[in-house]
C-alpha positions in Angstrom: 359.0 37.8 101.5 362.1 39.5 102.6 362.0 43.0 104.1 364.4 45.6 105.2 363.6 47.7 108.3 365.2 51.0 109.7 364.6 51.6 113.4 365.3 55.0 115.3 367.2 54.3 118.6 367.0 56.9 121.3 370.8 56.7 123.0 369.9 58.7 126.1 367.7 55.9 127.5 368.9 53.4 130.0 367.8 50.3 128.0 369.3 51.7 124.7 372.9 52.0 126.4 372.7 48.4 127.4 371.6 47.5 123.9 374.2 49.9 122.0 377.0 48.4 124.2 376.3 44.8 123.9 375.9 43.0 120.6 374.3 40.1 122.2 371.7 42.2 123.9 370.9 43.8 120.6 370.7 40.5 119.1 368.0 39.4 121.4 365.9 42.3 120.8 366.2 41.7 116.9 365.2 38.1 117.2 362.2 39.2 119.2 360.8 41.3 116.4 360.4 38.6 114.1 357.5 36.2 114.6 357.2 32.4 113.5 360.7 32.0 112.4 361.5 29.0 110.3 364.5 26.7 111.1 367.7 28.0 108.9 365.8 31.8 108.5 368.6 34.3 108.3 368.3 37.7 110.3 370.9 40.2 109.5 371.2 43.3 111.3 373.7 46.8 111.6 374.0 49.3 113.7 374.7 52.7 112.1 376.1 55.2 114.5 377.3 58.0 111.8 375.3 60.4 114.2 375.8 59.4 117.8 372.7 61.3 118.7 370.7 59.5 116.1 371.9 55.9 115.7 369.5 53.7 113.6 369.2 50.1 113.4 369.0 48.0 110.0 367.6 44.7 110.1 366.9 42.4 107.2 364.3 39.7 107.9 362.7 36.8 105.9 359.4 37.8 107.0 357.3 40.9 108.0 358.7 42.2 111.5 357.3 44.3 114.3 359.3 46.5 116.1 356.8 48.0 118.7 358.7 46.7 121.5 362.1 48.1 120.5 360.5 51.6 120.0 358.8 51.2 123.7 362.3 49.9 125.0 364.6 52.0 123.2 362.9 54.6 121.1 360.8 57.7 121.4 357.5 55.6 122.0 355.5 59.3 122.8 357.0 61.2 120.1 355.9 61.9 116.4 357.4 60.8 113.2 358.2 57.6 111.8 359.5 55.3 114.7 360.5 52.5 112.1 360.1 51.8 108.1 359.7 48.3 106.8 360.2 48.3 103.2 359.9 45.3 100.7 363.3 43.9 99.7 362.2 42.7 96.2 362.5 45.9 94.1 366.3 46.2 95.2 366.7 42.5 94.3 365.2 42.9 90.9 367.8 45.8 90.1 370.9 43.4 90.4 372.3 43.1 86.7 375.9 42.5 85.5 377.7 45.5 85.1 375.4 47.8 87.4 377.0 49.9 90.1 375.7 50.8 93.6 377.2 52.6 96.5 377.2 50.2 99.4 378.0 49.9 103.2 379.0 46.7 105.1 379.9 46.1 108.8 382.0 42.9 108.7 384.4 40.9 111.2 387.6 40.4 109.2 389.4 37.1 110.2 392.0 34.7 109.2 392.4 30.9 110.2 395.6 30.0 111.8 397.2 26.7 113.0 398.2 28.3 116.2 396.7 30.9 118.6 397.5 34.3 118.4 401.3 35.3 119.5 401.5 36.4 123.0 398.6 34.5 124.4 398.9 32.5 127.5 400.2 28.9 127.1 398.0 26.0 128.8 397.1 22.6 128.1 394.7 22.2 125.6 391.4 20.5 126.1 390.5 17.3 123.6 388.0 19.6 121.5 391.0 22.3 121.0 393.5 19.2 120.0 391.3 18.2 117.4 390.4 21.7 116.1 391.9 22.3 112.9 392.5 26.1 113.1 392.1 29.1 115.2 390.1 32.0 114.0 391.9 35.4 114.5 390.8 38.8 113.9 392.7 41.3 111.4 393.4 44.4 113.6 394.8 46.8 111.4 392.9 48.8 108.9 395.2 47.6 106.0 394.6 43.9 106.6 391.0 44.5 107.2 390.9 46.3 103.7 392.9 43.6 102.2 390.7 40.9 103.5 387.8 42.8 102.0 389.0 43.3 98.7 390.3 39.8 98.3 386.9 38.2 98.8 384.7 40.6 96.5 384.6 38.2 93.5 383.1 35.3 95.7 380.5 37.7 96.7 379.4 38.5 93.2 381.1 42.3 92.8 384.1 44.1 92.3 385.4 47.3 93.4 386.3 50.1 90.8 389.7 51.8 90.9 389.7 54.9 92.9 388.7 58.1 91.0 391.0 60.4 93.3 394.2 61.7 92.1 396.3 60.1 95.2 394.8 57.4 97.4 392.6 58.8 100.3 392.9 57.8 103.9 391.9 54.1 104.4 392.1 53.3 100.5 395.6 52.1 100.5 396.7 48.4 101.1 399.4 47.0 103.2 401.8 46.7 100.1 402.4 50.3 99.2 403.6 48.8 95.4 400.6 46.6 95.3 397.4 47.1 93.3 395.9 50.4 92.9 393.6 52.0 95.3 389.8 51.1 95.2 386.6 53.0 95.8 386.0 51.9 99.4 387.1 53.2 102.7 386.8 52.3 106.2 384.5 54.5 108.1 384.7 53.0 111.4 386.7 50.4 113.5 385.6 48.8 116.6 386.5 46.1 119.3 384.1 45.2 122.0 384.0 42.6 124.9 381.1 41.2 126.1 379.9 38.2 128.3 378.1 34.9 126.7 376.0 33.0 129.2 377.3 29.4 129.8 381.1 30.3 128.9 383.7 31.8 131.3 385.5 33.4 128.3 384.2 36.7 127.2 383.5 37.0 123.4 385.8 39.7 121.8 384.4 41.3 118.6 386.7 43.0 116.1 384.8 45.0 113.5 385.4 47.3 110.3 382.6 49.3 108.3 383.5 49.6 104.8 381.7 52.2 102.3 382.3 52.7 98.7 381.3 51.8 95.3 380.7 48.3 93.7 380.4 47.0 90.4 378.2 43.6 90.0 380.0 40.8 88.4 377.7 37.9 89.4 374.1 38.9 90.3 373.3 35.5 91.7 376.3 35.7 94.0 375.4 39.0 95.0 371.9 38.2 96.0 373.0 35.6 98.0 375.5 37.6 99.8 372.8 40.1 100.3 370.4 37.7 101.8 372.7 35.6 103.7 375.3 37.9 104.8 379.0 38.2 104.5 381.8 36.9 106.9 381.5 35.5 110.6 379.6 37.0 113.6 376.3 37.6 111.8 374.4 37.3 115.0 376.4 40.2 116.5 375.6 42.8 113.9 378.0 41.8 111.2 377.9 40.7 107.3 374.6 43.0 106.3 375.6 44.5 103.0 373.1 47.4 101.9 373.2 48.9 98.5 372.0 52.6 97.3 371.9 54.3 94.0 374.9 56.3 93.4 375.2 60.1 93.4 373.7 61.5 90.2 372.4 58.2 89.1 375.6 56.8 87.7 375.5 53.3 87.1 
């Protein structure tokens, strides 16, 4: 059985600041909350920081988790209220149907594969592994290219994004080509670039992300179910790929 959890994080604590700044550290804390993981189990998570003083961690797990350690380490262990909520994901999956519409949010790492490293990088002798590598993975850095990356791939994830209902494209709704397709019901609400160390390697990890929010229309329920459970795009261990759905305001379908 799959569960979706929501955990309150106290950003003023020292341990919290470490977790909020380092996706690798937060990945370790998430993994520690899921007992008896089977090989191939996929755990997805996302950090929502709409309100910097009240960040929330969302985690999708293939089994029922326990977040007591996170509350004690990075929450408000002695305060009242609900420290974390864990909900069965089955009711949401049962609502997936062709043509149905939902509000959505996704933090992803938009990338492209290229035959050569990014322009301007330092030239050096390639290792044997690099010589046999077919391509380099390079992040999209502009909002326009990140949005284009997302919209080009929605069919493979089982949904489309309807045309925008605004009279004129709102900020974040345009594509790199001004004469291209009409604006869609999606916007980028946050963009980030973080660099952190990874044990065993001298080269730090640089993670470029974009958070998309908008409306989607289901075109293939089976593909969307897979995207929800297995995640979207690369860097899933570092807080990318968790697509969440919610009813549209006013109960629209």
